[in-house]
Structure formats: C-alpha cells, structure tokens
C-alpha positions as CSV (number, residue, x, y, z in Angstrom):
1,M,59.7,-3.2,78.5
2,R,59.1,-6.8,77.5
3,R,55.6,-6.7,79.0
4,Q,54.9,-3.5,76.9
5,R,56.0,-5.2,73.7
6,T,53.9,-8.2,74.5
7,A,50.9,-6.0,75.2
8,W,51.6,-4.0,72.0
9,G,51.8,-7.3,70.0
10,A,48.6,-8.6,71.5
11,G,46.9,-5.3,70.7
12,C,48.0,-5.4,67.1
13,L,46.9,-9.0,66.8
14,L,43.5,-8.1,68.3
15,L,43.1,-5.2,65.9
16,L,44.0,-7.4,62.9
17,L,41.4,-9.9,64.0
18,L,38.8,-7.3,64.3
19,V,39.6,-5.9,60.9
20,T,39.4,-9.4,59.4
21,L,36.1,-10.1,61.2
22,S,34.6,-6.8,60.1
23,H,35.7,-7.5,56.5
24,G,34.0,-10.8,56.7
25,V,30.8,-9.1,57.9
26,R,30.9,-6.7,55.0
27,V,31.3,-9.5,52.5
28,H,28.4,-11.3,54.0
29,A,26.3,-8.2,54.0
30,A,27.1,-7.5,50.4
31,S,26.1,-11.0,49.4
32,V,22.5,-10.3,50.6
33,S,22.3,-6.6,49.7
34,E,20.3,-4.9,46.9
35,L,21.6,-4.1,43.4
36,R,20.1,-1.1,41.8
37,G,19.3,-1.5,38.1
38,G,16.4,-0.4,35.9
39,W,14.4,-1.4,32.9
40,Y,12.9,0.3,29.8
41,P,10.3,-0.9,27.3
42,W,12.3,-3.1,24.9
43,M,10.3,-6.2,24.1
44,P,11.3,-9.1,24.0
45,Y,14.3,-8.2,26.2
46,Q,12.5,-6.1,28.9
47,Y,8.8,-5.5,29.1
48,I,5.7,-5.7,31.2
49,D,3.6,-8.9,30.6
50,A,0.0,-8.1,31.4
51,K,-2.1,-11.2,32.3
52,D,-5.3,-11.9,34.1
53,D,-3.4,-12.2,37.4
54,G,-1.7,-8.9,37.1
55,Q,1.4,-7.3,35.5
56,K,4.8,-8.8,35.6
57,L,8.2,-7.4,34.6
58,T,9.9,-10.0,32.4
59,G,12.0,-10.5,29.3
60,L,15.3,-12.2,28.4
61,D,17.5,-9.6,30.1
62,V,15.3,-9.4,33.1
63,E,15.1,-13.1,33.7
64,L,18.8,-13.6,33.0
65,F,19.6,-11.0,35.7
66,R,17.2,-12.6,38.1
67,E,18.7,-16.0,37.6
68,I,22.3,-14.7,38.0
69,F,22.0,-12.0,40.6
70,E,19.1,-13.4,42.7
71,Q,19.4,-17.1,42.3
72,K,23.2,-17.5,41.9
73,L,24.7,-14.5,43.7
74,Q,21.9,-14.0,46.4
75,F,21.3,-10.3,45.7
76,T,17.9,-8.6,45.5
77,L,17.2,-6.5,42.4
78,D,15.6,-3.0,42.4
79,L,14.4,-2.5,38.8
80,P,12.3,0.7,38.3
81,Q,11.4,1.9,34.8
82,L,14.0,4.4,33.4
83,N,14.8,5.9,30.1
84,W,18.0,4.5,28.7
85,D,19.8,7.8,28.6
86,E,18.8,8.5,32.2
87,H,19.9,5.1,33.2
88,Q,23.4,5.7,31.8
89,Q,23.7,9.0,33.6
90,L,22.8,7.3,36.9
91,L,25.5,4.7,36.3
92,R,28.0,7.5,35.8
93,E,27.0,8.9,39.2
94,G,26.9,5.6,41.0
95,S,23.2,6.1,41.8
96,R,22.5,2.9,39.8
97,D,24.7,-0.2,39.9
98,I,23.9,-2.3,36.8
99,A,22.3,-2.2,33.4
100,G,21.6,-4.8,30.8
101,G,21.4,-4.9,27.0
102,A,24.4,-2.6,26.2
103,F,27.0,-2.4,23.4
104,M,30.6,-2.0,24.5
105,T,32.0,1.5,23.7
106,Q,35.0,3.5,24.8
107,E,32.8,6.1,26.3
108,R,30.9,3.6,28.4
109,G,34.1,2.0,29.5
110,E,35.0,5.2,31.3
111,Y,32.2,4.8,33.8
112,A,31.3,1.1,33.7
113,Y,32.8,-2.3,33.8
114,F,31.8,-4.8,31.1
115,S,30.6,-8.3,31.6
116,D,31.3,-11.1,29.2
117,P,28.9,-10.9,26.2
118,Y,25.7,-12.9,26.8
119,R,24.0,-12.4,23.3
120,M,24.4,-10.6,20.0
121,E,22.3,-7.8,18.6
122,D,21.6,-6.7,15.0
123,I,20.6,-3.1,14.2
124,V,18.4,-2.9,11.1
125,L,16.5,-0.2,9.3
126,V,12.7,0.2,9.1
127,A,10.9,2.2,6.4
128,R,7.3,3.0,5.3
129,R,6.2,0.8,2.5
130,S,4.9,3.9,0.7
131,S,8.4,5.5,0.7
132,V,10.3,4.2,-2.3
133,K,13.4,6.3,-1.6
134,A,13.6,5.1,2.0
135,R,13.1,1.5,1.0
136,Q,16.0,1.7,-1.4
137,L,18.3,2.4,1.6
138,L,17.3,-0.5,3.8
139,E,20.5,-2.5,2.8
140,K,23.8,-1.5,4.6
141,R,25.8,-0.6,1.5
142,A,23.1,1.6,-0.1
143,F,22.5,3.3,3.3
144,I,26.1,4.1,3.9
145,K,26.7,5.4,0.4
146,R,23.5,7.4,-0.2
147,F,21.9,8.4,3.1
148,P,24.4,11.2,4.1
149,S,23.7,13.0,0.8
150,S,19.9,12.4,0.9
151,R,17.3,14.5,2.6
152,L,15.7,11.6,4.5
153,R,15.3,11.9,8.3
154,L,16.3,9.2,10.7
155,G,14.6,8.2,14.0
156,V,16.7,7.1,16.9
157,V,16.4,6.6,20.7
158,D,18.2,8.8,23.3
159,G,21.5,7.3,24.4
160,Y,21.5,4.2,22.1
161,V,24.5,3.0,20.1
162,Y,24.1,2.3,16.4
163,G,27.6,1.6,15.2
164,D,30.5,3.8,14.1
165,F,28.9,5.1,10.9
166,L,25.6,6.2,12.5
167,D,27.1,7.4,15.8
168,A,29.5,9.7,13.9
169,F,26.6,11.0,11.8
170,L,24.5,11.7,14.9
171,K,27.4,13.5,16.7
172,D,28.1,15.9,13.7
173,P,26.3,19.2,14.4
174,V,25.8,19.7,10.7
175,N,23.3,16.8,10.7
176,H,21.2,17.9,13.7
177,K,18.1,18.5,11.6
178,R,18.4,15.1,9.9
179,W,17.4,13.0,12.9
180,L,14.7,12.9,15.5
181,S,15.3,11.4,19.0
182,S,12.7,9.5,21.0
183,S,12.6,8.2,24.6
184,D,11.7,4.6,23.5
185,E,11.3,2.3,20.5
186,Q,7.5,2.5,20.5
187,S,7.6,6.3,20.1
188,N,10.4,5.9,17.5
189,L,8.3,3.6,15.3
190,Q,5.2,5.8,15.8
191,N,7.1,8.8,14.5
192,L,7.9,6.7,11.4
193,V,4.2,5.7,10.9
194,E,3.2,9.4,11.2
195,G,5.8,10.5,8.7
196,K,7.9,12.5,11.1
197,V,10.9,10.5,10.0
198,D,11.7,8.4,6.9
199,L,13.8,5.6,8.4
200,V,14.2,4.1,11.9
201,A,17.3,2.3,13.2
202,V,16.2,-0.5,15.7
203,D,17.2,-3.9,17.0
204,R,16.0,-6.5,14.6
205,L,13.9,-8.5,17.2
206,V,12.6,-5.4,18.9
207,G,11.5,-3.9,15.6
208,A,9.9,-7.1,14.4
209,T,8.0,-7.5,17.7
210,L,6.7,-4.0,17.8
211,I,5.6,-4.1,14.2
212,W,3.8,-7.4,14.9
213,E,2.2,-6.2,18.2
214,N,1.0,-2.9,16.7
215,N,-0.2,-4.4,13.4
216,F,2.1,-2.1,11.5
217,G,3.0,-4.9,9.0
218,D,0.9,-3.3,6.2
219,Q,2.6,0.1,6.7
220,L,6.2,-0.7,7.6
221,V,8.9,-2.9,6.1
222,I,12.0,-4.0,8.0
223,G,15.4,-4.5,6.3
224,E,16.9,-8.0,6.3
225,Q,20.6,-7.0,6.4
226,P,21.9,-5.4,9.6
227,I,23.7,-2.1,9.3
228,F,25.5,-2.9,12.6
229,S,26.0,-6.0,14.7
230,G,27.8,-6.5,18.0
231,P,27.9,-8.3,21.3
232,I,25.7,-7.3,24.2
233,V,27.0,-7.1,27.8
234,A,25.9,-6.0,31.2
235,L,27.2,-2.7,32.6
236,F,28.5,-2.3,36.2
237,S,29.0,1.2,37.6
238,R,32.6,1.9,38.4
239,R,31.5,4.1,41.3
240,S,29.3,1.6,43.1
241,T,30.5,-1.9,42.1
242,S,33.8,-3.8,41.8
243,P,35.6,-6.0,39.3
244,E,35.0,-8.9,41.7
245,L,31.2,-8.6,41.2
246,V,31.8,-8.6,37.4
247,Q,33.8,-11.8,37.7
248,A,31.1,-13.4,39.8
249,F,28.6,-12.5,37.1
250,N,30.7,-14.0,34.4
251,H,31.2,-17.2,36.3
252,A,27.5,-17.5,37.0
253,L,26.8,-16.9,33.3
254,K,29.1,-19.7,32.3
255,T,27.4,-22.0,34.8
256,I,23.9,-21.4,33.5
257,R,25.1,-21.8,29.9
258,A,26.6,-25.2,30.9
259,N,23.5,-26.5,32.8
260,G,20.9,-25.5,30.2
261,T,19.3,-22.7,32.2
262,Y,20.4,-20.1,29.6
263,N,18.9,-22.2,26.8
264,M,15.5,-22.3,28.7
265,I,15.5,-18.6,29.3
266,V,16.1,-17.9,25.6
267,R,13.4,-20.4,24.5
268,G,10.9,-18.9,27.0
269,H,11.4,-15.2,26.0
270,L,12.6,-15.0,22.4
271,F,11.2,-18.0,20.7
272,P,7.5,-17.4,21.3
273,M,7.9,-14.1,19.5
274,L,10.1,-15.6,16.8
275,L,7.8,-18.5,16.2
276,G,4.7,-16.3,16.2
277,L,6.3,-14.0,13.6
278,A,7.3,-17.0,11.5
279,A,3.8,-18.5,11.6
280,D,2.1,-15.2,11.0
281,Q,2.5,-15.5,7.2
282,P,-0.2,-15.7,4.5
283,W,0.9,-19.1,3.3
284,F,0.8,-20.6,6.8
285,K,-2.6,-19.1,7.5
286,L,-3.9,-20.5,4.3
287,L,-2.7,-24.0,5.3
288,D,-4.3,-23.6,8.6
289,I,-7.7,-22.6,7.0
290,I,-7.5,-25.4,4.5
291,G,-6.7,-28.0,7.1
292,T,-9.5,-26.7,9.4
293,A,-12.0,-27.0,6.6
294,A,-10.8,-30.5,5.8
295,F,-11.2,-31.6,9.4
296,A,-14.6,-30.1,9.6
297,F,-15.7,-31.7,6.3
298,S,-14.7,-35.1,7.6
299,G,-17.2,-34.6,10.4
300,V,-19.9,-33.5,8.0
301,L,-19.5,-36.8,6.0
302,L,-19.8,-38.8,9.2
303,A,-22.9,-36.8,10.2
304,R,-24.5,-37.5,6.9
305,K,-23.6,-41.2,6.9
306,E,-24.9,-41.7,10.5
307,N,-28.0,-39.4,10.2
308,F,-26.9,-36.8,12.7
309,S,-29.0,-33.6,13.2
310,L,-27.7,-30.2,12.1
311,F,-26.5,-29.6,15.6
312,G,-24.8,-33.0,15.7
313,A,-23.1,-32.2,12.5
314,F,-21.7,-29.0,14.1
315,V,-20.4,-31.0,17.0
316,L,-18.8,-33.7,14.7
317,A,-17.2,-31.0,12.5
318,S,-16.0,-28.8,15.4
319,L,-14.2,-31.5,17.4
320,P,-11.5,-32.4,14.8
321,A,-11.0,-28.8,13.8
322,V,-10.7,-27.2,17.3
323,G,-11.1,-30.1,19.8
324,G,-7.4,-31.0,19.8
325,G,-6.4,-27.5,20.4
326,I,-8.8,-27.1,23.3
327,L,-7.6,-30.3,24.9
328,R,-4.0,-29.2,24.5
329,D,-4.7,-25.8,26.1
330,L,-6.4,-27.4,29.0
331,I,-3.6,-29.8,29.7
332,V,-0.9,-27.0,29.6
333,N,-3.2,-24.8,31.7
334,R,-3.2,-22.0,29.2
335,D,-4.8,-18.7,30.4
336,R,-7.3,-18.7,27.5
337,P,-7.8,-21.5,24.9
338,A,-6.6,-20.3,21.5
339,V,-10.1,-20.8,20.0
340,M,-11.4,-18.0,22.3
341,D,-8.8,-15.5,21.1
342,S,-9.4,-16.2,17.4
343,S,-12.8,-17.2,16.0
344,H,-11.7,-17.9,12.4
345,H,-11.5,-21.7,13.1
346,L,-15.1,-21.8,14.3
347,A,-16.1,-19.5,11.4
348,V,-14.6,-22.0,8.9
349,V,-16.4,-24.9,10.6
350,C,-19.8,-23.1,10.5
351,L,-19.3,-22.3,6.8
352,V,-18.4,-25.8,5.9
353,V,-21.4,-27.3,7.8
354,L,-23.9,-24.7,6.5
355,I,-22.8,-25.0,2.9
356,S,-22.8,-28.8,3.0
357,Y,-26.3,-28.7,4.6
358,A,-27.6,-26.3,1.9
359,A,-26.1,-28.4,-0.8
360,L,-27.8,-31.5,0.4
361,R,-31.2,-29.7,0.4
362,L,-31.0,-28.5,-3.2
363,P,-33.0,-30.4,-5.8
364,E,-30.9,-32.6,-8.1
365,R,-31.7,-30.4,-11.1
366,H,-30.1,-27.5,-9.4
367,F,-27.2,-29.5,-8.1
368,R,-26.6,-32.1,-10.7
369,L,-23.1,-33.1,-9.5
370,Q,-24.4,-34.0,-6.1
371,L,-21.1,-32.9,-4.6
372,L,-21.2,-34.7,-1.2
373,P,-22.0,-38.2,-2.6
374,V,-19.3,-37.7,-5.3
375,L,-16.7,-36.7,-2.6
376,E,-17.7,-39.7,-0.5
377,T,-17.1,-42.2,-3.3
378,K,-14.5,-40.6,-5.6
379,G,-13.0,-37.7,-3.7
380,Y,-11.6,-39.6,-0.8
381,W,-8.0,-39.0,-1.8
382,I,-8.6,-35.3,-2.2
383,I,-10.1,-35.1,1.3
384,Q,-7.1,-37.0,2.7
385,L,-4.7,-34.6,1.0
386,L,-6.4,-31.6,2.5
387,D,-6.5,-33.4,5.8
388,A,-2.7,-33.8,5.5
389,V,-2.4,-30.1,5.0
390,G,-4.2,-29.5,8.3
391,L,-2.1,-32.0,10.1
392,A,1.1,-30.2,8.9
393,A,-0.2,-26.8,10.1
394,F,-1.4,-28.2,13.4
395,T,1.9,-30.0,14.0
396,V,3.8,-26.6,13.9
397,V,1.2,-25.0,16.1
398,G,1.5,-27.7,18.7
399,V,5.3,-27.1,19.1
400,I,4.7,-23.3,19.2
401,V,2.3,-23.7,22.1
402,A,4.8,-25.9,23.9
403,V,7.4,-23.2,23.6
404,E,5.0,-20.4,24.6
405,E,3.9,-22.3,27.7
406,R,7.5,-23.3,28.6
407,C,6.8,-27.1,28.6
408,N,10.0,-28.8,29.5
409,P,11.6,-30.9,28.3
410,L,10.6,-29.5,24.9
411,L,11.8,-32.7,23.1
412,V,9.0,-34.6,25.0
413,W,6.2,-32.0,25.1
414,G,6.7,-30.5,21.7
415,P,5.9,-33.8,19.8
416,I,3.1,-34.7,22.3
417,L,1.3,-31.3,21.8
418,S,1.8,-31.6,18.1
419,A,0.1,-35.0,17.9
420,M,-2.6,-33.8,20.3
421,T,-3.4,-30.7,18.2
422,G,-3.4,-32.6,15.0
423,A,-5.1,-35.9,15.9
424,G,-6.7,-35.3,19.4
425,G,-9.8,-33.7,18.1
426,A,-10.7,-36.5,15.7
427,I,-10.3,-39.0,18.6
428,L,-12.6,-36.9,20.8
429,R,-15.1,-36.9,18.0
430,D,-15.1,-40.7,17.9
431,V,-15.5,-40.8,21.7
432,I,-18.7,-38.8,21.3
433,R,-19.8,-41.2,18.6
434,A,-19.0,-44.2,20.9
435,D,-16.7,-45.5,18.1
436,A,-13.5,-47.1,19.3
437,S,-12.4,-47.9,15.8
438,H,-10.6,-44.6,15.0
439,P,-8.0,-45.4,12.3
440,A,-5.3,-43.3,14.1
441,L,-5.6,-45.6,17.1
442,H,-5.5,-48.9,15.1
443,H,-3.9,-49.2,11.7
444,E,-3.4,-45.7,10.2
445,L,0.0,-43.9,10.4
446,Y,-1.3,-40.5,11.3
447,A,-0.4,-39.2,14.8
448,E,3.0,-40.8,14.5
449,I,3.8,-38.4,11.6
450,S,3.0,-35.4,13.8
451,L,5.1,-36.9,16.6
452,L,8.1,-37.3,14.3
453,W,8.0,-33.8,12.8
454,G,7.1,-32.2,16.1
455,F,10.2,-33.8,17.6
456,L,12.4,-32.6,14.7
457,F,11.1,-29.1,15.0
458,S,11.6,-29.2,18.8
459,L,15.1,-30.4,18.3
460,F,15.9,-27.5,16.0
461,I,14.5,-25.0,18.6
462,V,16.5,-26.5,21.4
463,S,19.7,-26.5,19.3
464,Y,19.2,-23.0,17.9
465,A,18.5,-21.5,21.3
466,D,22.2,-22.0,22.1
467,V,23.4,-19.6,19.4
468,E,24.1,-15.9,20.3
469,S,22.4,-14.3,17.3
470,F,19.0,-15.2,16.0
471,N,17.8,-14.7,12.4
472,L,14.1,-14.7,11.8
473,M,14.6,-16.1,8.3
474,S,16.1,-19.3,9.9
475,I,13.0,-19.7,12.0
476,K,10.7,-19.2,8.9
477,V,12.7,-21.8,7.0
478,A,12.3,-24.3,9.9
479,V,8.6,-23.7,10.1
480,A,8.3,-24.2,6.3
481,L,10.4,-27.4,6.3
482,T,8.4,-28.8,9.2
483,G,5.1,-28.2,7.5
484,I,6.3,-29.4,4.1
485,G,8.0,-32.5,5.6
486,C,4.8,-33.4,7.6
487,L,2.6,-32.9,4.5
488,L,4.8,-35.0,2.2
489,S,5.2,-37.8,4.8
490,R,1.4,-38.1,5.1
491,V,1.0,-38.1,1.3
492,V,3.5,-40.9,0.9
493,V,1.8,-42.9,3.6
494,I,-1.6,-42.4,1.9
495,Q,-0.2,-43.3,-1.6
496,R,1.8,-46.3,-0.4
497,R,-0.8,-47.4,2.1
498,V,1.7,-47.7,4.8
499,K,0.3,-49.1,8.0
500,A,1.2,-48.2,11.6
501,P,3.0,-50.8,13.8
502,S,0.4,-52.6,15.8
503,F,0.0,-55.2,18.5
504,T,-2.1,-57.5,16.2
505,A,-1.1,-61.1,16.8
506,R,0.5,-62.9,13.9
507,N,-1.3,-66.2,14.6
508,P,-4.6,-65.3,16.4
509,V,-5.9,-68.1,18.6
510,S,-9.1,-69.6,17.4
511,N,-12.1,-69.8,19.9
512,S,-13.5,-72.9,18.3
C-alpha cells in the first residue's frame, strides 16, 4: 500500500511538472505568435505611403502598434485593409485580435478590452463654402440647437462613434433619411463636395489632411470647435486575447512615453502634416516669394557689379534662392529636392533676372529713374529688409524639412537645416565667385539668427509632441511667431549694426 501511495504521489508530481512545462511552452509560443489586426484609410493615423521604392503601410497608429507589439512584446502583426465596421464585427467574433484608433463605448466594452488612452481625438464638422446654412452650424452649440430641426443632411462613416448627441441622432429611425453613410473618410468628403450631403463629421486632423491632399480648400471649410472630443484606445477582442496582453500593452506604452520613442513617432507622423498645413497659408507663401525675389536680386546686383553674362546672372541669382534648399535636401537624402516638386522659386528667379536685364537695356529717356543704380546706392536697406523676410520664411522651412525627414535629435538638426536653407545658398554663390569674404562667415549676424529661431521652433515641436491633443491653430501661431521673431531680429541687427562674435585678435601682431 505504501509503495502504491509513493507511486501515486510520484505520478501526480510528474503530471504537475508536465502541465507546468506545457504552460511554459504555450507562453513562449504566444510571445512569438501573430496578432491579427487591420487598417483602414485614415491619414495621418493609418495610410499607404507611396514612394519611389514602393508602397509602405504607415501612420501614427500603425507605427505605435509596431513599436509596442513587434519591438517590445515580440509579436508579428497581420494588418490587412478592412472597413472599420467590418473590423469591429471580426473583433466580436474573435477572427481579429486588435484594432487601433477607437473611442471607448459601452457597446464596444461588451466584445473588447480597452487599453490605456494613447492620444485624444476631436470630431469637427466640415461644410461647403457655398452653403451658408451649413456653415452657420459648424460650431457645437449652433449644431446641437438647430441641426435636428433643419433639413440638412449629414455624412458619416460606417461604425464610427461621434459622441452621445450624434450617435443618438443616427440611431433614431425617424432620422434615417437625414444622413448618408460611407465606407471611408475620402468617400465621405467626396459626397460633401458633390452635394450629396451638407455637413460631414470627421476627425479634425483626418479632415484637414484630406482637404489639403485633395485641394478641397477652395470648396470646403472646416469648423474650429469640436462637437465631440475623447480619448483614443486600442481594442482587444475578448474572444481571442486576454487582460494580460492588455496589461503588457499598457506597460510598453508607458515605457515608450518615458524613453521618448512615443514623442518621435508623433513628430514623424503628425507634425509633417500639421506643419505643412500651417505653412500652406497665403501670408507665408507671400513671404516665401518676397524672400526668394530678394535673394535673387542680390545675385543680380553682384552680376552687374562684376560684369557677369546673362547666364552667369542666372547662376548668381539662383544659388541664394534655391541653392541652400538643394544642399539641405542632398544632406538629408530627400527622395526629391523640393525645387523639383515646385517650380515657383525658379520662376521668381527667372522673372527677377529678366526684368533686371531688360531694365538695364532700356534707354535713359525711357527709364529715367535708373532703378538698379538707385537700388545699389540708396535702396540697400530696402533690399536688406526683403532679404530678412526671406530668411524668416526659409528658417521655418528648414525646421519643417527636418521634421519631415525625421532628423534626430531635432534640437540639433532643426537649427542646422534652418541656417543651411537661409544662408547656405549665398555661401555657395560666393564659392562660385571665388570670394571668401562672405559677410555671413565674417562679421554679419545672419545665419546665427536662423540658428536661434530654428532652435526655438524645434523646441516648441519637441515639447508639443508630448501632449495628447493637437490643435492646428497652435501650430499656425508657432509658425507665425517664428517667422516674425526671425524677421524682427534681423531688422534690429541691421538697424543697430550688430556684429557677429568673431575670432579677430584684439591686438594683431605687426609683420614689420
């Protein structure tokens, strides 16, 4: 009997050991298994980036999931393109494991676990500029008060959440003719442009991006005040995942927030679009054109002074206007230099050179003011002022390129690319002229101003990337303050004749 008990105990111990070992194998297998998710066109959070070397799935949500699930938790991700409504149904069934970019609702809590929030989202309204009635409802209070009794139609996306007020409106059978559902945001906005709906509810950044990408700015206007705001989480299917996986995700999220990785992902995927929208304004474009013309004209004056040919004048005018940008793009290994995607800088250079050349060929009786000689002798300060305008615009552009190309650390590369964009072209011009006496390299406080304001602008971007909700107006204000600050700093330097710190010896040694 005693031997039987001993054998029975040994058998139980062996069984317990096998169960423990098999559990360990399952945990290990899970740590290298595949997680099934999905993506849907939702720029800048989830989208296909088409480049010369092919197409790549990217976006803030996609890169965040890759960093956490693949890099931190050692999963592989399966991310096919799905409609959002279809994705939610597959989560219910357990056929898909995870989804990103979701609001928390009671209904979703029945079939999914929620992660900790990883960003905020604002829902705003978009209307046609030609529709006065719709534009009057872009603000939240007016929309809630007047939309239900109006005859306006609303555009939405299948399965999206728009806040208690709109969700209740959409669920009421009485209102089924008052709204039109689409499979994605692109189709939703297209319906608005075509007049099939009068208003569209959309994420602020998604709406702004699509309007910008599709050149809908002349047709559509986006509301400033959100009609609904809320935290965004990741969803985990209750049928195919566990609370332990959610906890691991939350822990990894805290880790990448603490070590700066989250900040870099946000800067890389949200800020290029935000900065592009902020700089795509008439006043900034005007500054850019004025500055380009001033840079080009400085080359024309040198060409006239040193008897360059017409072609030589084009070279001397082009380098300060576009040379710094080309040098910058080569250094950061940009796919295509900016000057090749937009020809307006070269067009401005050509106009300045040709008009100046034609003016010089006119007889004095037809051109009594002799504009070029007058500008050379009496208009120096005006030229310097216009040049300062160009420096301000190019300083902002340099930081934007540093963000777009993910140059890290931004606090180093942002100022460097700003100074290179603003002053690099003029230095290249003087290299062509075999002139080592460029003022920016000797006594003039010029590139240093661009470095300073490029650093301050970069500091704002790095700091602002840590917040959970982004307001385009804040970015626009930062762009404006950077440009104005750089311009005023240069004006003060010119007016007060402030010199740059130099290595000039106080008591130079005599050679005699």
